[in-house]
BALOBA-1460 file (C-alpha; in Angstrom, 3 decimals):
// residues 364
<rec num="1" residu="m" x="11.115" y="35.861" z="1.412"/>
<rec num="2" residu="t" x="9.695" y="35.862" z="4.948"/>
<rec num="3" residu="t" x="6.405" y="34.492" z="3.605"/>
<rec num="4" residu="t" x="8.278" y="31.734" z="1.811"/>
<rec num="5" residu="i" x="10.198" y="30.766" z="4.947"/>
<rec num="6" residu="v" x="6.998" y="30.598" z="7.012"/>
<rec num="7" residu="l" x="5.123" y="28.631" z="4.347"/>
<rec num="8" residu="c" x="7.911" y="26.102" z="3.801"/>
<rec num="9" residu="t" x="8.651" y="25.690" z="7.496"/>
<rec num="10" residu="t" x="4.959" y="25.046" z="8.169"/>
<rec num="11" residu="a" x="4.832" y="22.565" z="5.287"/>
<rec num="12" residu="w" x="7.924" y="20.748" z="6.578"/>
<rec num="13" residu="i" x="6.333" y="20.400" z="10.024"/>
<rec num="14" residu="l" x="3.061" y="19.211" z="8.461"/>
<rec num="15" residu="g" x="4.976" y="16.517" z="6.598"/>
<rec num="16" residu="l" x="6.618" y="15.399" z="9.822"/>
<rec num="17" residu="w" x="3.233" y="15.235" z="11.538"/>
<rec num="18" residu="a" x="1.516" y="13.439" z="8.642"/>
<rec num="19" residu="f" x="4.187" y="10.745" z="8.370"/>
<rec num="20" residu="g" x="4.420" y="10.328" z="12.117"/>
<rec num="21" residu="r" x="6.336" y="7.531" z="13.819"/>
<rec num="22" residu="v" x="5.385" y="4.382" z="11.958"/>
<rec num="23" residu="r" x="6.438" y="1.309" z="13.855"/>
<rec num="24" residu="s" x="7.689" y="-2.038" z="12.604"/>
<rec num="25" residu="l" x="6.361" y="-5.376" z="13.781"/>
<rec num="26" residu="p" x="7.726" y="-6.167" z="17.252"/>
<rec num="27" residu="s" x="10.320" y="-8.905" z="17.379"/>
<rec num="28" residu="h" x="8.380" y="-10.538" z="20.191"/>
<rec num="29" residu="g" x="4.602" y="-10.455" z="20.084"/>
<rec num="30" residu="g" x="1.767" y="-12.479" z="21.501"/>
<rec num="31" residu="r" x="1.488" y="-16.191" z="20.993"/>
<rec num="32" residu="p" x="0.596" y="-16.886" z="17.320"/>
<rec num="33" residu="t" x="-3.000" y="-17.859" z="16.655"/>
<rec num="34" residu="p" x="-3.254" y="-21.623" z="16.032"/>
<rec num="35" residu="g" x="-4.566" y="-22.607" z="12.615"/>
<rec num="36" residu="v" x="-4.174" y="-20.108" z="9.781"/>
<rec num="37" residu="t" x="-5.251" y="-19.967" z="6.154"/>
<rec num="38" residu="i" x="-3.153" y="-17.855" z="3.796"/>
<rec num="39" residu="v" x="-5.135" y="-16.524" z="0.829"/>
<rec num="40" residu="i" x="-3.200" y="-15.241" z="-2.209"/>
<rec num="41" residu="p" x="-5.250" y="-13.556" z="-4.967"/>
<rec num="42" residu="a" x="-3.303" y="-13.834" z="-8.217"/>
<rec num="43" residu="r" x="-4.011" y="-12.509" z="-11.697"/>
<rec num="44" residu="n" x="-1.218" y="-12.879" z="-14.262"/>
<rec num="45" residu="e" x="1.442" y="-13.145" z="-11.550"/>
<rec num="46" residu="e" x="3.776" y="-15.803" z="-12.964"/>
<rec num="47" residu="l" x="6.750" y="-13.424" z="-12.653"/>
<rec num="48" residu="s" x="6.220" y="-12.847" z="-8.919"/>
<rec num="49" residu="l" x="4.201" y="-15.672" z="-7.398"/>
<rec num="50" residu="g" x="6.996" y="-18.257" z="-7.389"/>
<rec num="51" residu="n" x="9.135" y="-16.111" z="-5.096"/>
<rec num="52" residu="l" x="6.365" y="-15.810" z="-2.506"/>
<rec num="53" residu="l" x="5.543" y="-19.524" z="-2.604"/>
<rec num="54" residu="t" x="9.218" y="-20.406" z="-2.217"/>
<rec num="55" residu="d" x="9.365" y="-18.177" z="0.861"/>
<rec num="56" residu="l" x="6.251" y="-19.844" z="2.261"/>
<rec num="57" residu="e" x="7.672" y="-23.291" z="1.560"/>
<rec num="58" residu="h" x="10.466" y="-22.551" z="4.021"/>
<rec num="59" residu="s" x="8.782" y="-20.293" z="6.566"/>
<rec num="60" residu="r" x="5.069" y="-21.030" z="6.833"/>
<rec num="61" residu="p" x="3.922" y="-21.832" z="10.368"/>
<rec num="62" residu="g" x="2.475" y="-25.168" z="11.409"/>
<rec num="63" residu="r" x="-1.195" y="-25.953" z="10.782"/>
<rec num="64" residu="c" x="-1.145" y="-23.569" z="7.838"/>
<rec num="65" residu="r" x="-3.126" y="-23.834" z="4.606"/>
<rec num="66" residu="v" x="-2.036" y="-21.886" z="1.531"/>
<rec num="67" residu="i" x="-4.716" y="-21.122" z="-1.059"/>
<rec num="68" residu="v" x="-3.939" y="-19.397" z="-4.355"/>
<rec num="69" residu="i" x="-6.965" y="-17.928" z="-6.114"/>
<rec num="70" residu="d" x="-6.306" y="-17.843" z="-9.842"/>
<rec num="71" residu="d" x="-8.222" y="-14.741" z="-10.926"/>
<rec num="72" residu="h" x="-8.753" y="-15.689" z="-14.592"/>
<rec num="73" residu="s" x="-5.058" y="-15.444" z="-15.439"/>
<rec num="74" residu="t" x="-3.964" y="-15.700" z="-19.056"/>
<rec num="75" residu="d" x="-0.380" y="-16.695" z="-18.196"/>
<rec num="76" residu="r" x="1.092" y="-19.624" z="-16.234"/>
<rec num="77" residu="t" x="0.008" y="-18.401" z="-12.806"/>
<rec num="78" residu="a" x="-2.207" y="-21.412" z="-12.026"/>
<rec num="79" residu="e" x="0.311" y="-23.922" z="-13.374"/>
<rec num="80" residu="l" x="3.098" y="-22.355" z="-11.331"/>
<rec num="81" residu="a" x="1.033" y="-22.378" z="-8.141"/>
<rec num="82" residu="g" x="0.090" y="-26.025" z="-8.710"/>
<rec num="83" residu="s" x="3.751" y="-27.029" z="-8.929"/>
<rec num="84" residu="f" x="4.083" y="-26.468" z="-5.151"/>
<rec num="85" residu="d" x="2.653" y="-29.498" z="-3.387"/>
<rec num="86" residu="f" x="1.502" y="-27.556" z="-0.293"/>
<rec num="87" residu="v" x="-0.576" y="-25.072" z="-2.330"/>
<rec num="88" residu="e" x="-4.293" y="-25.431" z="-3.046"/>
<rec num="89" residu="v" x="-5.249" y="-23.746" z="-6.315"/>
<rec num="90" residu="i" x="-8.805" y="-22.486" z="-6.717"/>
<rec num="91" residu="h" x="-10.027" y="-20.936" z="-9.944"/>
<rec num="92" residu="a" x="-12.194" y="-17.915" z="-9.220"/>
<rec num="93" residu="p" x="-15.749" y="-18.178" z="-10.562"/>
<rec num="94" residu="p" x="-16.860" y="-15.580" z="-13.135"/>
<rec num="95" residu="l" x="-16.751" y="-12.073" z="-11.724"/>
<rec num="96" residu="p" x="-20.246" y="-11.026" z="-10.561"/>
<rec num="97" residu="d" x="-21.662" y="-7.595" z="-11.292"/>
<rec num="98" residu="g" x="-20.765" y="-5.033" z="-8.651"/>
<rec num="99" residu="w" x="-17.526" y="-6.734" z="-7.576"/>
<rec num="100" residu="t" x="-13.925" y="-5.750" z="-8.213"/>
<rec num="101" residu="g" x="-11.623" y="-8.595" z="-9.177"/>
<rec num="102" residu="k" x="-9.382" y="-8.578" z="-6.120"/>
<rec num="103" residu="s" x="-12.241" y="-8.448" z="-3.624"/>
<rec num="104" residu="w" x="-13.949" y="-11.339" z="-5.427"/>
<rec num="105" residu="a" x="-10.752" y="-13.410" z="-5.382"/>
<rec num="106" residu="c" x="-10.181" y="-12.699" z="-1.670"/>
<rec num="107" residu="h" x="-13.814" y="-13.517" z="-0.885"/>
<rec num="108" residu="t" x="-13.533" y="-16.772" z="-2.828"/>
<rec num="109" residu="g" x="-10.435" y="-17.782" z="-0.890"/>
<rec num="110" residu="a" x="-11.774" y="-16.708" z="2.494"/>
<rec num="111" residu="s" x="-14.938" y="-18.748" z="1.955"/>
<rec num="112" residu="q" x="-12.702" y="-21.854" z="1.893"/>
<rec num="113" residu="a" x="-10.616" y="-20.831" z="4.912"/>
<rec num="114" residu="t" x="-10.330" y="-23.030" z="7.981"/>
<rec num="115" residu="g" x="-8.688" y="-22.302" z="11.304"/>
<rec num="116" residu="e" x="-8.836" y="-19.267" z="13.538"/>
<rec num="117" residu="a" x="-6.920" y="-16.738" z="11.418"/>
<rec num="118" residu="i" x="-6.850" y="-15.578" z="7.800"/>
<rec num="119" residu="v" x="-3.865" y="-13.878" z="6.194"/>
<rec num="120" residu="f" x="-4.202" y="-12.167" z="2.800"/>
<rec num="121" residu="l" x="-0.951" y="-11.752" z="0.854"/>
<rec num="122" residu="d" x="-0.458" y="-10.144" z="-2.539"/>
<rec num="123" residu="a" x="1.400" y="-12.337" z="-5.003"/>
<rec num="124" residu="d" x="4.385" y="-9.954" z="-5.251"/>
<rec num="125" residu="v" x="5.127" y="-9.990" z="-1.499"/>
<rec num="126" residu="r" x="8.338" y="-11.539" z="-0.133"/>
<rec num="127" residu="l" x="8.762" y="-12.827" z="3.423"/>
<rec num="128" residu="a" x="11.756" y="-12.862" z="5.750"/>
<rec num="129" residu="p" x="12.150" y="-15.886" z="8.042"/>
<rec num="130" residu="g" x="9.853" y="-15.499" z="11.040"/>
<rec num="131" residu="a" x="7.818" y="-12.670" z="9.489"/>
<rec num="132" residu="l" x="4.558" y="-14.609" z="9.535"/>
<rec num="133" residu="d" x="5.103" y="-15.627" z="13.149"/>
<rec num="134" residu="r" x="5.591" y="-11.964" z="14.102"/>
<rec num="135" residu="l" x="2.493" y="-10.973" z="12.119"/>
<rec num="136" residu="l" x="0.359" y="-13.648" z="13.770"/>
<rec num="137" residu="g" x="1.805" y="-12.791" z="17.165"/>
<rec num="138" residu="e" x="0.695" y="-9.191" z="16.659"/>
<rec num="139" residu="l" x="-2.755" y="-10.429" z="15.680"/>
<rec num="140" residu="a" x="-2.994" y="-12.647" z="18.761"/>
<rec num="141" residu="e" x="-2.012" y="-9.727" z="20.987"/>
<rec num="142" residu="h" x="-4.276" y="-7.043" z="19.518"/>
<rec num="143" residu="g" x="-7.002" y="-8.752" z="17.464"/>
<rec num="144" residu="g" x="-8.984" y="-6.926" z="14.804"/>
<rec num="145" residu="l" x="-7.107" y="-6.211" z="11.576"/>
<rec num="146" residu="v" x="-3.301" y="-6.155" z="11.407"/>
<rec num="147" residu="s" x="-1.821" y="-4.669" z="8.250"/>
<rec num="148" residu="v" x="1.759" y="-4.256" z="7.060"/>
<rec num="149" residu="q" x="3.002" y="-2.049" z="4.245"/>
<rec num="150" residu="p" x="5.871" y="-4.016" z="2.662"/>
<rec num="151" residu="w" x="9.197" y="-2.320" z="2.066"/>
<rec num="152" residu="h" x="9.344" y="-1.383" z="-1.626"/>
<rec num="153" residu="r" x="12.291" y="-3.128" z="-3.274"/>
<rec num="154" residu="t" x="13.237" y="-1.254" z="-6.453"/>
<rec num="155" residu="v" x="15.464" y="-2.590" z="-9.226"/>
<rec num="156" residu="r" x="15.226" y="-0.390" z="-12.327"/>
<rec num="157" residu="p" x="15.517" y="3.423" z="-12.418"/>
<rec num="158" residu="y" x="11.879" y="4.089" z="-13.391"/>
<rec num="159" residu="e" x="10.736" y="2.410" z="-10.159"/>
<rec num="160" residu="q" x="12.158" y="5.372" z="-8.200"/>
<rec num="161" residu="l" x="9.144" y="7.340" z="-9.429"/>
<rec num="162" residu="s" x="7.020" y="5.537" z="-6.831"/>
<rec num="163" residu="a" x="8.888" y="7.060" z="-3.871"/>
<rec num="164" residu="l" x="6.537" y="9.995" z="-3.304"/>
<rec num="165" residu="f" x="3.453" y="7.815" z="-3.810"/>
<rec num="166" residu="n" x="4.634" y="5.300" z="-1.215"/>
<rec num="167" residu="t" x="5.311" y="8.095" z="1.260"/>
<rec num="168" residu="i" x="1.940" y="9.772" z="0.773"/>
<rec num="169" residu="a" x="0.164" y="6.411" z="1.053"/>
<rec num="170" residu="v" x="1.662" y="6.008" z="4.544"/>
<rec num="171" residu="m" x="0.614" y="9.558" z="5.410"/>
<rec num="172" residu="g" x="-2.924" y="9.094" z="4.099"/>
<rec num="173" residu="a" x="-3.480" y="5.932" z="6.128"/>
<rec num="174" residu="a" x="-2.325" y="7.717" z="9.302"/>
<rec num="175" residu="a" x="0.020" y="4.783" z="9.785"/>
<rec num="176" residu="g" x="2.276" y="6.802" z="12.074"/>
<rec num="177" residu="s" x="-0.468" y="8.434" z="14.100"/>
<rec num="178" residu="r" x="-0.406" y="8.135" z="17.893"/>
<rec num="179" residu="r" x="-4.140" y="7.562" z="17.690"/>
<rec num="180" residu="r" x="-5.761" y="4.751" z="15.710"/>
<rec num="181" residu="p" x="-4.702" y="4.596" z="12.050"/>
<rec num="182" residu="t" x="-7.422" y="5.223" z="9.482"/>
<rec num="183" residu="g" x="-6.288" y="2.942" z="6.660"/>
<rec num="184" residu="a" x="-4.756" y="-0.423" z="5.932"/>
<rec num="185" residu="f" x="-2.421" y="-1.843" z="3.281"/>
<rec num="186" residu="g" x="-3.794" y="-4.581" z="1.050"/>
<rec num="187" residu="p" x="-0.548" y="-6.495" z="0.355"/>
<rec num="188" residu="v" x="-0.420" y="-7.909" z="3.913"/>
<rec num="189" residu="l" x="-3.578" y="-8.277" z="6.015"/>
<rec num="190" residu="a" x="-4.189" y="-10.564" z="8.988"/>
<rec num="191" residu="t" x="-7.402" y="-11.031" z="10.918"/>
<rec num="192" residu="s" x="-9.204" y="-13.600" z="12.974"/>
<rec num="193" residu="a" x="-11.790" y="-15.507" z="10.966"/>
<rec num="194" residu="a" x="-14.461" y="-14.482" z="13.487"/>
<rec num="195" residu="d" x="-13.718" y="-10.738" z="13.138"/>
<rec num="196" residu="y" x="-13.518" y="-10.999" z="9.348"/>
<rec num="197" residu="r" x="-16.957" y="-12.569" z="9.159"/>
<rec num="198" residu="a" x="-18.362" y="-10.143" z="11.733"/>
<rec num="199" residu="i" x="-17.589" y="-7.135" z="9.503"/>
<rec num="200" residu="g" x="-18.931" y="-8.869" z="6.401"/>
<rec num="201" residu="g" x="-15.572" y="-9.729" z="4.862"/>
<rec num="202" residu="h" x="-14.701" y="-8.585" z="1.354"/>
<rec num="203" residu="e" x="-18.359" y="-8.812" z="0.398"/>
<rec num="204" residu="s" x="-18.940" y="-5.653" z="2.441"/>
<rec num="205" residu="v" x="-16.418" y="-3.758" z="0.251"/>
<rec num="206" residu="r" x="-17.078" y="-5.637" z="-2.987"/>
<rec num="207" residu="s" x="-17.335" y="-2.561" z="-5.231"/>
<rec num="208" residu="e" x="-14.439" y="-0.587" z="-3.729"/>
<rec num="209" residu="v" x="-11.342" y="-0.031" z="-5.881"/>
<rec num="210" residu="i" x="-9.278" y="0.682" z="-2.758"/>
<rec num="211" residu="e" x="-10.592" y="-2.294" z="-0.841"/>
<rec num="212" residu="d" x="-7.923" y="-2.123" z="1.889"/>
<rec num="213" residu="m" x="-8.976" y="1.372" z="2.990"/>
<rec num="214" residu="a" x="-12.614" y="0.299" z="2.913"/>
<rec num="215" residu="l" x="-11.878" y="-2.793" z="5.023"/>
<rec num="216" residu="a" x="-10.057" y="-0.647" z="7.562"/>
<rec num="217" residu="r" x="-13.115" y="1.584" z="7.773"/>
<rec num="218" residu="r" x="-15.346" y="-1.451" z="8.360"/>
<rec num="219" residu="y" x="-13.149" y="-2.646" z="11.229"/>
<rec num="220" residu="r" x="-13.147" y="0.816" z="12.801"/>
<rec num="221" residu="e" x="-16.916" y="1.190" z="12.467"/>
<rec num="222" residu="s" x="-17.384" y="-2.209" z="14.098"/>
<rec num="223" residu="g" x="-15.260" y="-1.221" z="17.086"/>
<rec num="224" residu="l" x="-12.537" y="-3.748" z="16.269"/>
<rec num="225" residu="g" x="-8.814" y="-3.049" z="16.453"/>
<rec num="226" residu="l" x="-6.777" y="-1.712" z="13.544"/>
<rec num="227" residu="h" x="-2.987" y="-1.991" z="13.770"/>
<rec num="228" residu="v" x="-0.540" y="-0.902" z="11.066"/>
<rec num="229" residu="a" x="3.211" y="-1.356" z="10.667"/>
<rec num="230" residu="l" x="5.934" y="-0.903" z="8.079"/>
<rec num="231" residu="g" x="7.502" y="-4.064" z="6.766"/>
<rec num="232" residu="r" x="11.222" y="-3.386" z="6.423"/>
<rec num="233" residu="g" x="13.048" y="-6.490" z="7.607"/>
<rec num="234" residu="d" x="9.895" y="-8.614" z="7.491"/>
<rec num="235" residu="f" x="7.908" y="-8.055" z="4.295"/>
<rec num="236" residu="e" x="8.920" y="-6.503" z="1.002"/>
<rec num="237" residu="f" x="7.565" y="-6.315" z="-2.529"/>
<rec num="238" residu="r" x="8.486" y="-5.074" z="-5.964"/>
<rec num="239" residu="m" x="5.370" y="-3.195" z="-6.932"/>
<rec num="240" residu="y" x="5.610" y="-2.579" z="-10.661"/>
<rec num="241" residu="p" x="8.264" y="-4.703" z="-12.385"/>
<rec num="242" residu="g" x="6.407" y="-4.535" z="-15.711"/>
<rec num="243" residu="g" x="7.636" y="-1.104" z="-16.792"/>
<rec num="244" residu="l" x="6.608" y="2.546" z="-16.654"/>
<rec num="245" residu="r" x="3.137" y="1.845" z="-18.064"/>
<rec num="246" residu="q" x="2.429" y="-0.450" z="-15.118"/>
<rec num="247" residu="v" x="3.518" y="2.293" z="-12.697"/>
<rec num="248" residu="v" x="1.127" y="4.738" z="-14.368"/>
<rec num="249" residu="e" x="-1.801" y="2.288" z="-14.363"/>
<rec num="250" residu="g" x="-1.215" y="1.190" z="-10.782"/>
<rec num="251" residu="w" x="-1.031" y="4.627" z="-9.198"/>
<rec num="252" residu="t" x="-3.829" y="5.954" z="-11.433"/>
<rec num="253" residu="k" x="-6.063" y="3.197" z="-10.057"/>
<rec num="254" residu="n" x="-5.216" y="3.976" z="-6.463"/>
<rec num="255" residu="f" x="-4.681" y="7.626" z="-5.845"/>
<rec num="256" residu="a" x="-7.840" y="9.657" z="-6.497"/>
<rec num="257" residu="s" x="-9.948" y="7.080" z="-4.668"/>
<rec num="258" residu="g" x="-7.362" y="6.965" z="-1.884"/>
<rec num="259" residu="a" x="-7.502" y="10.744" z="-1.469"/>
<rec num="260" residu="s" x="-11.279" y="10.625" z="-1.093"/>
<rec num="261" residu="s" x="-10.853" y="8.054" z="1.710"/>
<rec num="262" residu="t" x="-8.419" y="10.225" z="3.689"/>
<rec num="263" residu="r" x="-9.708" y="12.258" z="6.601"/>
<rec num="264" residu="p" x="-10.103" y="15.962" z="5.657"/>
<rec num="265" residu="l" x="-7.632" y="17.390" z="8.196"/>
<rec num="266" residu="r" x="-4.980" y="14.861" z="7.238"/>
<rec num="267" residu="l" x="-5.642" y="15.458" z="3.537"/>
<rec num="268" residu="l" x="-5.165" y="19.203" z="4.047"/>
<rec num="269" residu="a" x="-1.873" y="18.541" z="5.842"/>
<rec num="270" residu="i" x="-0.646" y="16.388" z="2.949"/>
<rec num="271" residu="i" x="-1.693" y="19.035" z="0.432"/>
<rec num="272" residu="g" x="0.152" y="21.644" z="2.489"/>
<rec num="273" residu="w" x="3.281" y="19.479" z="2.545"/>
<rec num="274" residu="v" x="3.163" y="18.887" z="-1.220"/>
<rec num="275" residu="t" x="2.656" y="22.624" z="-1.730"/>
<rec num="276" residu="g" x="5.798" y="23.218" z="0.343"/>
<rec num="277" residu="l" x="7.740" y="20.853" z="-1.923"/>
<rec num="278" residu="g" x="6.559" y="22.837" z="-4.928"/>
<rec num="279" residu="t" x="7.408" y="26.173" z="-3.322"/>
<rec num="280" residu="a" x="10.911" y="24.978" z="-2.455"/>
<rec num="281" residu="t" x="11.371" y="23.909" z="-6.072"/>
<rec num="282" residu="f" x="10.269" y="27.265" z="-7.512"/>
<rec num="283" residu="e" x="12.394" y="29.220" z="-5.034"/>
<rec num="284" residu="l" x="15.480" y="27.203" z="-5.962"/>
<rec num="285" residu="a" x="14.735" y="27.791" z="-9.662"/>
<rec num="286" residu="d" x="14.526" y="31.546" z="-9.008"/>
<rec num="287" residu="a" x="17.854" y="31.417" z="-7.170"/>
<rec num="288" residu="l" x="19.506" y="29.589" z="-10.071"/>
<rec num="289" residu="r" x="18.214" y="32.287" z="-12.434"/>
<rec num="290" residu="g" x="19.665" y="34.967" z="-10.160"/>
<rec num="291" residu="s" x="16.257" y="36.448" z="-9.279"/>
<rec num="292" residu="v" x="16.813" y="36.009" z="-5.524"/>
<rec num="293" residu="t" x="19.762" y="35.340" z="-3.266"/>
<rec num="294" residu="w" x="20.581" y="31.656" z="-3.049"/>
<rec num="295" residu="v" x="21.140" y="31.102" z="0.705"/>
<rec num="296" residu="v" x="17.512" y="30.745" z="1.866"/>
<rec num="297" residu="p" x="16.227" y="28.752" z="-1.173"/>
<rec num="298" residu="v" x="19.124" y="26.294" z="-0.926"/>
<rec num="299" residu="a" x="18.613" y="25.895" z="2.829"/>
<rec num="300" residu="i" x="14.889" y="25.230" z="2.397"/>
<rec num="301" residu="y" x="15.507" y="22.790" z="-0.442"/>
<rec num="302" residu="a" x="18.126" y="20.956" z="1.625"/>
<rec num="303" residu="l" x="15.710" y="20.614" z="4.550"/>
<rec num="304" residu="f" x="13.103" y="18.973" z="2.328"/>
<rec num="305" residu="v" x="15.733" y="16.688" z="0.778"/>
<rec num="306" residu="a" x="16.828" y="15.565" z="4.249"/>
<rec num="307" residu="q" x="13.227" y="14.959" z="5.318"/>
<rec num="308" residu="l" x="12.421" y="13.011" z="2.166"/>
<rec num="309" residu="l" x="15.516" y="10.866" z="2.541"/>
<rec num="310" residu="v" x="14.324" y="9.772" z="6.001"/>
<rec num="311" residu="f" x="10.803" y="9.049" z="4.733"/>
<rec num="312" residu="f" x="11.977" y="7.274" z="1.588"/>
<rec num="313" residu="r" x="14.308" y="4.945" z="3.462"/>
<rec num="314" residu="r" x="11.434" y="3.901" z="5.706"/>
<rec num="315" residu="v" x="9.192" y="2.910" z="2.790"/>
<rec num="316" residu="g" x="11.604" y="1.431" z="0.249"/>
<rec num="317" residu="r" x="14.895" y="1.336" z="-1.596"/>
<rec num="318" residu="f" x="15.009" y="5.021" z="-2.488"/>
<rec num="319" residu="g" x="18.357" y="6.738" z="-2.089"/>
<rec num="320" residu="p" x="19.874" y="10.223" z="-1.826"/>
<rec num="321" residu="v" x="19.729" y="10.915" z="-5.570"/>
<rec num="322" residu="t" x="15.967" y="10.244" z="-5.578"/>
<rec num="323" residu="a" x="15.456" y="12.616" z="-2.654"/>
<rec num="324" residu="l" x="17.693" y="15.258" z="-4.262"/>
<rec num="325" residu="c" x="15.671" y="15.069" z="-7.481"/>
<rec num="326" residu="f" x="12.296" y="15.343" z="-5.788"/>
<rec num="327" residu="p" x="10.976" y="17.970" z="-8.278"/>
<rec num="328" residu="v" x="10.917" y="15.214" z="-10.915"/>
<rec num="329" residu="l" x="8.890" y="13.025" z="-8.535"/>
<rec num="330" residu="l" x="6.581" y="15.950" z="-7.808"/>
<rec num="331" residu="v" x="5.832" y="16.596" z="-11.492"/>
<rec num="332" residu="f" x="5.173" y="12.890" z="-12.049"/>
<rec num="333" residu="f" x="2.958" y="12.720" z="-8.967"/>
<rec num="334" residu="c" x="0.859" y="15.701" z="-10.033"/>
<rec num="335" residu="g" x="0.441" y="14.279" z="-13.538"/>
<rec num="336" residu="i" x="-0.687" y="10.895" z="-12.249"/>
<rec num="337" residu="f" x="-3.005" y="12.468" z="-9.691"/>
<rec num="338" residu="l" x="-4.720" y="14.556" z="-12.378"/>
<rec num="339" residu="r" x="-4.999" y="11.472" z="-14.590"/>
<rec num="340" residu="s" x="-6.474" y="9.550" z="-11.680"/>
<rec num="341" residu="l" x="-9.051" y="12.288" z="-11.050"/>
<rec num="342" residu="w" x="-10.014" y="12.214" z="-14.728"/>
<rec num="343" residu="r" x="-10.357" y="8.430" z="-14.875"/>
<rec num="344" residu="t" x="-12.159" y="8.218" z="-11.522"/>
<rec num="345" residu="h" x="-14.615" y="11.113" z="-11.763"/>
<rec num="346" residu="v" x="-15.036" y="11.704" z="-15.517"/>
<rec num="347" residu="r" x="-14.316" y="8.457" z="-17.353"/>
<rec num="348" residu="r" x="-15.658" y="6.478" z="-14.347"/>
<rec num="349" residu="s" x="-13.318" y="3.555" z="-14.975"/>
<rec num="350" residu="v" x="-9.737" y="2.545" z="-14.324"/>
<rec num="351" residu="q" x="-7.615" y="-0.228" z="-15.773"/>
<rec num="352" residu="w" x="-5.475" y="-2.826" z="-14.024"/>
<rec num="353" residu="r" x="-4.063" y="-6.179" z="-15.120"/>
<rec num="354" residu="d" x="-5.783" y="-5.943" z="-18.524"/>
<rec num="355" residu="r" x="-9.162" y="-5.510" z="-16.835"/>
<rec num="356" residu="q" x="-11.384" y="-2.444" z="-17.002"/>
<rec num="357" residu="i" x="-12.857" y="-1.613" z="-13.596"/>
<rec num="358" residu="p" x="-16.099" y="0.412" z="-13.879"/>
<rec num="359" residu="l" x="-16.609" y="2.879" z="-11.066"/>
<rec num="360" residu="d" x="-20.308" y="3.638" z="-11.415"/>
<rec num="361" residu="a" x="-21.137" y="1.287" z="-8.558"/>
<rec num="362" residu="v" x="-18.246" y="2.256" z="-6.271"/>
<rec num="363" residu="g" x="-19.383" y="3.040" z="-2.791"/>
<rec num="364" residu="t" x="-22.888" y="1.594" z="-3.274"/>
């Protein structure tokens, strides 16, 4: 039992260190950069895009262009975007060899950008009033790349399965590190046009499945700033409204590649924390079977539940029941991670939005 206490206590502390103290956007930042182009890559997003464009209709800053890149959608995405008179709709050219769809769409939009700043927004993002001004103020103050992880708004029960993934994504990007973060979040990115072109834009990460992490690496390597925040109160999204299959496809696409982009020491800390979650689960199961006394296993389990509840509330609408049932999340996470490893390193392809993404050229 002493070994278990030491292991779980160490894991709990590792989780605290890995998550860190992730900040939100300051309510008062630098003066917003004049002239901004908002680029929205969209593939089959008719269920989400209208919400974002309605938000932008009421809260976009002055001297702002909004460009929607229709990435070969088979639904009403382009028609919906065109119904907003302030939106410019561009149909993405055929996808070239060696490019992923999102990077190609972002590159297409950025090539048409005017003004001093470019903001990339995913089509499922929602904005609070003043959120863009705070984002651009942060950019004006710090420069480089500013990235925000939106708060995950969940609606249906199956969406609670994303809680552990969202938490580990924040850990892997070192978003709460006192030193420079190592990753960025693709749903909300802001950069000066000059810095974006200096690092080669999305063309420099054209074959990367996790293009946001690769962009962050390019900014770091170029000596430019990288600033990350959580979006609660400013930006939110509903990641996978299309059902459980969409959850599986989305996290399968992201997670094995994301793990390979995480710094080794941080990755070991995350693995240690996940191992602690598993150990706490097995110890509680032994206590329920009567194999061990219940006091220590219950105390350890309760500590992890309390920690998870704090983390989950920072990243999305995940409540006490989700934290209490974390073994279910852990089993789901491990299954998806193994599936992601298989698709990434054996099958060498992943699927997203009805498009097969070959991985043979990734990283070249």
